[in-house]
N, C-alpha and C positions, 0 to 999 in steps of 0.2 A: 505493499499497499504504501509506504513510504516512496520508492522508487519511481510510482508512479506518478504519484503528487508532486515531485521532484521534478519530473518531466515534461507535466503538462505546467505547471507555475512556471521553468524556462522557456517551453512554448508560447504562452502568454505574454511572458516579458518582453522577450524578443520579438513577439508581432506587435504589439501594444509601440515598443520606441522604434521597428521597424517602418510602422505606416503612420505614424504621426511625422517623423523625420523626414517621411519621405514627400509626404502632402504637406508640410510645413515649407520643407525647405526647396521643396523639388514644383509642385504641383498646385498651390497657391499663387508662388510669383512667377512661376514663366506659364503655367497649362490655364488657369484658373482666371489669372491677374485682379485677386481680389480678394480683402482682406476679411469679408463674413466668415464669422467662424462658427455659423450654425453650417456652411455649407463645407466649410473644414470636416467641421465633426462626421456630417455623412459620410463625406470623402474616405476622411481612416477608418471611418467604420466599416465601408463597403468593402477595401483594403483589408481588412483584417480577415474576410471573408474571405479573400482572393487568396490573401499568404494563410492562412490553416488550411484551405483546400488544396494548395500546392507540398504544405507540410504531407497530408495525407497520401497525395500521388508518391511523392516520396517516400513515405514511411512504407507502402505497399509496392515498389518495385527490389527489382533484387540488388539489395549494396550491400558490399564487406563491411559498413560499417552496421548494417542492421545487424545482422549475424552476429559478430563480435557484442555488440548491446545485449542481442536474448541469448548470446553466451551467457557471458559477466551475466546478465541480470539475474537470471535464472537460478546459476547458483548461487548466488547474493541469497535473492528472494526465496529460494525452498530449501537451504541449510537456514536462517533464521528466522521465517513467519512462525511457524509454529509455536516457535521456545521464546519469540519475544508478543506475539499477541496471545496467547496463550493463559501467557505467565501475568500477563494485564489484568486479564478479563475468567479467568480460573485459577485458584489457587491452589488448585490439587494436583497441579503437576508438578512433577519430581523432579528429581538430577536425573535418574536415567531415562528416562521419557524425552526430555529436553534435547541430550546428546544422541540418544535414538533419530530424534525427528531432524535432528545438523547433517548427523551422518547420509539418513537416508534422502532426504533433499538433495545434499551434493548429492548423492551414488545416482540418485534420479534426473540429475540436470547433466549429467557425463556426458551418456552417450554417442550428444551429437558431437560433440567437440572433439571425441577418441575420435568419430569415425571421423571428420577435417581434417585434423593434425595426423594422423595415421591415411590418411587415402582412401578408406575403407568405405568401400562403394556397399554397402550393405544397405536392405531395404527393407521396408513391412507391406505384404499387402495389404491392398486399398489403401495403404497412406503414401510411400513411395521412400525415396531416398532418407534415408536416418540422417545425414548429416547437414538435412535441408528445414527439418523439425526441430530447430533452436526453440523457436517459441512455445513448439506444442508439450515438450519434453519440460519446460521450464514451469509450465502450469503442470502438469505432471506432477514437476518435484513441489510446486506448494500443498498441493493436495496430498500426495505423499507424504507429505514432510509432516502434517495436520494429524493425519489418520495414526503413521506411525506411534508420535509421541503422547496421542491419546491414549493408543492399544497399549504401548511399553508401560505407561504410567497407571494404566488399569491392571496389570499382569504384575507388575515389581511390588503393586498393594502398599507402595509407602506414599506418604504426603509430603506436604512443600515445607509444614514444619520442622520434619528432620532434614528437610535440604537446607537452611538459611542462610550458609554459604553461597550456595545456588545464585540465590538473589544479591546476597550482595558483591557479588562478583558480575552478575550483570546490571546493577544499577550503577559502576561507578566506570 
């Protein structure tokens, strides 16, 4: 959730800055030849829509940056979503469950990275090449981390009070 929020806020900031700069520095003095603030605001809003649409087109194209982001964010979110979110809202998560969530999320997000780095041309029936499925495995990693974290906590029957040091470590 934090990674998505960071991406959205970054896109929002860049879009607002770029469109207002473009409108005030180029469109208003050169094209519109006016100082009407209402027209400038409308032009800025329209350009925001254009920039976001353009960002959407880029995000859905096949670029190496998107691969790298899906791998890195998939591994980070898959590893840390369950221990972080569950310890905030569920006080019964124990240390074993948290570590199991970290390890399972990390492991679930790795197959596309390994296939890409080692040039393994493995594929899944009905889905395609594993190396091209970074975002899918990232989502799988988050779900696996949550499920494993809860399951291991339930199996080990420990509670959070026995593992206070875990919360102290995660809070620092």
